[in-house]
MIVO-453098 format. One line per field, with one value per residue: x, y, z of N, C-alpha, C in turn; residue number from 1; residue in one letter. Coordinates in nm, 4 decimals. Layout:
nxx	[X, ...] .
nyy	[Y, ...] .
nzz	[Z, ...] .
caxx	[X, ...] .
cayy	[Y, ...] .
cazz	[Z, ...] .
cxx	[X, ...] .
cyy	[Y, ...] .
czz	[Z, ...] .
i	[NUM, ...] .
aa	[A, ...] .
// end
This chain:
nxx	[5.5759, 5.6091, 5.5734, 5.6770, 5.6303, 5.8096, 5.7711, 5.9434, 5.8789, 5.9390, 6.0265, 5.9594, 6.2288, 6.3295, 6.3967, 6.5973, 6.7761, 6.8486, 7.0990, 7.2680, 7.4575, 7.6071, 7.8604, 7.9381, 7.6916, 7.5885, 7.6683, 7.5190, 7.3419, 7.4719, 7.7083, 8.0373, 8.3886, 8.6085, 8.9182, 9.1007, 9.1484, 8.8979, 8.9691, 8.9444, 8.6828, 8.6994, 8.7749, 8.8725, 8.7096, 8.7065, 8.6272, 8.5460, 8.8169, 8.9365, 8.9743, 8.7587, 8.6949, 8.5551, 8.3173, 8.2422, 8.0675, 8.0975, 8.3301, 8.5272, 8.7159, 8.9818, 8.8696, 8.6146, 8.2624, 8.0792, 7.7847, 7.6831, 7.5365, 7.4939, 7.6110, 7.8663, 7.9560, 7.9964, 8.2126, 8.2830, 8.1849, 7.9155, 7.8803, 7.7684, 7.7917, 7.7645] .
nyy	[14.8778, 14.5412, 14.2782, 13.9552, 13.6492, 13.3598, 13.0263, 12.7490, 12.4252, 12.1254, 11.8462, 11.5001, 11.2822, 11.0353, 10.6962, 10.5961, 10.8039, 10.8962, 10.8845, 11.0326, 11.2467, 11.1432, 10.9691, 10.7553, 10.6576, 10.5446, 10.2850, 10.1353, 9.8426, 9.6958, 9.4334, 9.3434, 9.2428, 9.1684, 9.3321, 9.2760, 9.0996, 9.1283, 9.3320, 9.4251, 9.5082, 9.6438, 9.6729, 9.6650, 9.7229, 9.6048, 9.8166, 9.8902, 10.0534, 10.1150, 10.1177, 10.0974, 10.1961, 9.9699, 9.8909, 9.6197, 9.3825, 9.1125, 8.8378, 8.8301, 8.7217, 8.8071, 8.8364, 8.7422, 8.7964, 9.0972, 9.2789, 9.6060, 9.8065, 10.0569, 10.3980, 10.5830, 10.8987, 10.9693, 10.8400, 10.5919, 10.2662, 10.0716, 9.7270, 9.3863, 9.0282, 8.8758] .
nzz	[6.1448, 6.1683, 6.3771, 6.3994, 6.5449, 6.5825, 6.6469, 6.7403, 6.7296, 6.9077, 6.7404, 6.7168, 6.7151, 6.4941, 6.5839, 6.4326, 6.3976, 6.6485, 6.7756, 6.6191, 6.6476, 6.8503, 6.9107, 7.0864, 7.1788, 6.9511, 6.9495, 7.1240, 7.1880, 6.9993, 6.9123, 7.0059, 6.9941, 7.2661, 7.3234, 7.5112, 7.8266, 8.0871, 8.3535, 8.6832, 8.6260, 8.3851, 8.0335, 7.6879, 7.3789, 7.0444, 6.7951, 6.4858, 6.3433, 6.5796, 6.9429, 7.2253, 7.5631, 7.7887, 8.0339, 8.2365, 8.4234, 8.4140, 8.4191, 8.1736, 7.8843, 7.6515, 7.3197, 7.3713, 7.3162, 7.3579, 7.4437, 7.3934, 7.6343, 7.7344, 7.7960, 7.9573, 8.0653, 7.8013, 7.6843, 7.7894, 7.7439, 7.8522, 7.9130, 7.8552, 7.8749, 7.5621] .
caxx	[5.6625, 5.5329, 5.6487, 5.6326, 5.6895, 5.8244, 5.7860, 6.0008, 5.8344, 6.0281, 5.9699, 6.0107, 6.3363, 6.3180, 6.4968, 6.7067, 6.8683, 6.8610, 7.2396, 7.3394, 7.5731, 7.6483, 7.9419, 7.9337, 7.5547, 7.5617, 7.7080, 7.4251, 7.2675, 7.5580, 7.7983, 8.1774, 8.4857, 8.6998, 9.0572, 9.1817, 9.0713, 8.8380, 9.0445, 8.8794, 8.5596, 8.7225, 8.8453, 8.8607, 8.6404, 8.7462, 8.5150, 8.6010, 8.9629, 8.9809, 8.9297, 8.6842, 8.6940, 8.4305, 8.2967, 8.1647, 8.0714, 8.1309, 8.4727, 8.5421, 8.8519, 9.0074, 8.8018, 8.4742, 8.1689, 8.0007, 7.6786, 7.6870, 7.4070, 7.4817, 7.7290, 7.8931, 8.0392, 8.0173, 8.3297, 8.2952, 8.0710, 7.8713, 7.8590, 7.7388, 7.8278, 7.6695] .
cayy	[14.7717, 14.4196, 14.1842, 13.8179, 13.5575, 13.2231, 12.9234, 12.6257, 12.3120, 12.0096, 11.7328, 11.3718, 11.2317, 10.8929, 10.6119, 10.5761, 10.9171, 10.9485, 10.8923, 11.0877, 11.3223, 11.0774, 10.8558, 10.6416, 10.6075, 10.4683, 10.1454, 10.0674, 9.7330, 9.6220, 9.3346, 9.3581, 9.1537, 9.2324, 9.3373, 9.2255, 9.0441, 9.2238, 9.3427, 9.5235, 9.5558, 9.7206, 9.6128, 9.7452, 9.6514, 9.6390, 9.8775, 9.9454, 10.0570, 10.1692, 10.0460, 10.1787, 10.1453, 9.9000, 9.8449, 9.4961, 9.3119, 8.9732, 8.8054, 8.7849, 8.7127, 8.8630, 8.7621, 8.7190, 8.8945, 9.1760, 9.3630, 9.7371, 9.8332, 10.1972, 10.4837, 10.6661, 11.0157, 10.9837, 10.7694, 10.4556, 10.1845, 9.9687, 9.6067, 9.2590, 8.9152, 8.8564] .
cazz	[6.1937, 6.1919, 6.4594, 6.3770, 6.6418, 6.5323, 6.7503, 6.6871, 6.8091, 6.9113, 6.6689, 6.7635, 6.6307, 6.4656, 6.6502, 6.3380, 6.4052, 6.7845, 6.8164, 6.5054, 6.6946, 6.9741, 6.8644, 7.1794, 7.1820, 6.8289, 6.9694, 7.2136, 7.1252, 6.9064, 6.9730, 6.9662, 7.0578, 7.3600, 7.2792, 7.6221, 7.9377, 8.1806, 8.4785, 8.7699, 8.5649, 8.2615, 7.9212, 7.5666, 7.2721, 6.9082, 6.7235, 6.3624, 6.3441, 6.7079, 7.0625, 7.3204, 7.6998, 7.8192, 8.1710, 8.2326, 8.5512, 8.3894, 8.4099, 8.0357, 7.8309, 7.5188, 7.2142, 7.4058, 7.2612, 7.4530, 7.3884, 7.4559, 7.6958, 7.7722, 7.7841, 8.0738, 8.0356, 7.6586, 7.6308, 7.8438, 7.7044, 7.9474, 7.8332, 7.9201, 7.7909, 7.4509] .
cxx	[5.5762, 5.6204, 5.5913, 5.7058, 5.6929, 5.8424, 5.8364, 5.9598, 5.9367, 5.9597, 6.0335, 6.1133, 6.3192, 6.4279, 6.6185, 6.8140, 6.8973, 7.0051, 7.3270, 7.4658, 7.6235, 7.7288, 7.9362, 7.7956, 7.5190, 7.5927, 7.6125, 7.3444, 7.3512, 7.6536, 7.9386, 8.2643, 8.5731, 8.8428, 9.1514, 9.0898, 9.0108, 8.9190, 8.9825, 8.7582, 8.5761, 8.8010, 8.8400, 8.7938, 8.6921, 8.6240, 8.5725, 8.7523, 9.0179, 8.9354, 8.8607, 8.6932, 8.5554, 8.4286, 8.2026, 8.1799, 8.1120, 8.2823, 8.4975, 8.6870, 8.8602, 8.9402, 8.6573, 8.3874, 8.0955, 7.8967, 7.6807, 7.5467, 7.3863, 7.6136, 7.7434, 7.9895, 8.0740, 8.1336, 8.3454, 8.1678, 8.0416, 7.8365, 7.8216, 7.7752, 7.7201, 7.6398] .
cyy	[14.6520, 14.3215, 14.0446, 13.7281, 13.4177, 13.1293, 12.7968, 12.5129, 12.2000, 11.8942, 11.6052, 11.3203, 11.0815, 10.8164, 10.5907, 10.6842, 10.9646, 10.9591, 10.9523, 11.1627, 11.2707, 10.9533, 10.7337, 10.5773, 10.5237, 10.3198, 10.0667, 9.9647, 9.6502, 9.5315, 9.3501, 9.2565, 9.2323, 9.2236, 9.2857, 9.1714, 9.1573, 9.2174, 9.4558, 9.5881, 9.6358, 9.6408, 9.7121, 9.6598, 9.6993, 9.6898, 9.9476, 9.9392, 10.1169, 10.0791, 10.1449, 10.1143, 10.0880, 9.8642, 9.7267, 9.4237, 9.1658, 8.9552, 8.7446, 8.7924, 8.7793, 8.7747, 8.7295, 8.8300, 8.9648, 9.2572, 9.4946, 9.7725, 9.9794, 10.2702, 10.5644, 10.7775, 11.0294, 10.9080, 10.6262, 10.3791, 10.0819, 9.8451, 9.4884, 9.1490, 8.8935, 8.7090] .
czz	[6.2296, 6.2674, 6.4399, 6.4755, 6.5817, 6.6504, 6.6838, 6.7806, 6.8048, 6.8402, 6.7220, 6.6627, 6.6148, 6.5388, 6.5613, 6.3534, 6.5477, 6.8333, 6.7067, 6.5465, 6.8281, 6.9372, 6.9560, 7.1793, 7.0607, 6.8466, 7.0584, 7.1346, 7.0296, 6.9826, 6.9158, 7.0396, 7.1540, 7.3070, 7.3873, 7.7316, 8.0224, 8.3106, 8.5598, 8.7027, 8.4371, 8.1588, 7.8062, 7.4606, 7.1377, 6.8335, 6.6010, 6.3652, 6.4737, 6.8225, 7.1560, 7.4576, 7.7287, 7.9674, 8.1676, 8.3661, 8.5352, 8.3788, 8.2718, 7.9906, 7.6940, 7.4138, 7.2441, 7.3462, 7.3746, 7.3769, 7.4651, 7.5051, 7.7341, 7.7574, 7.9124, 8.0342, 7.8880, 7.5991, 7.6797, 7.8096, 7.8134, 7.8661, 7.9215, 7.8225, 7.6855, 7.4322] .
i	[1, 2, 3, 4, 5, 6, 7, 8, 9, 10, 11, 12, 13, 14, 15, 16, 17, 18, 19, 20, 21, 22, 23, 24, 25, 26, 27, 28, 29, 30, 31, 32, 33, 34, 35, 36, 37, 38, 39, 40, 41, 42, 43, 44, 45, 46, 47, 48, 49, 50, 51, 52, 53, 54, 55, 56, 57, 58, 59, 60, 61, 62, 63, 64, 65, 66, 67, 68, 69, 70, 71, 72, 73, 74, 75, 76, 77, 78, 79, 80, 81, 82] .
aa	[X, X, X, X, X, X, X, X, X, X, X, X, X, X, X, X, X, X, X, X, X, X, X, X, X, X, X, X, X, X, X, X, X, X, X, X, X, X, X, X, X, X, X, X, X, X, X, X, X, X, X, X, X, X, X, X, X, X, X, X, X, X, X, X, X, X, X, X, X, X, X, X, X, X, X, X, X, X, X, X, X, X] .
// end
């Protein structure tokens, strides 16, 4: 009986693929248009054929551009005025 131990090392993932299975994370650094005015720090951004919830400290209006800066809980995009 021969016992062989395999060790799987962690390889560094290229920045190109770091958000491959992270739909929200794929938007970080990109710019989108707001679908509605920011009210109480929240709005929605037009992304492709859908809308995503966006949190933004700036008082922005529908149609303003925002840059996605992060993600919260995998579904809420953090944004700032672009």
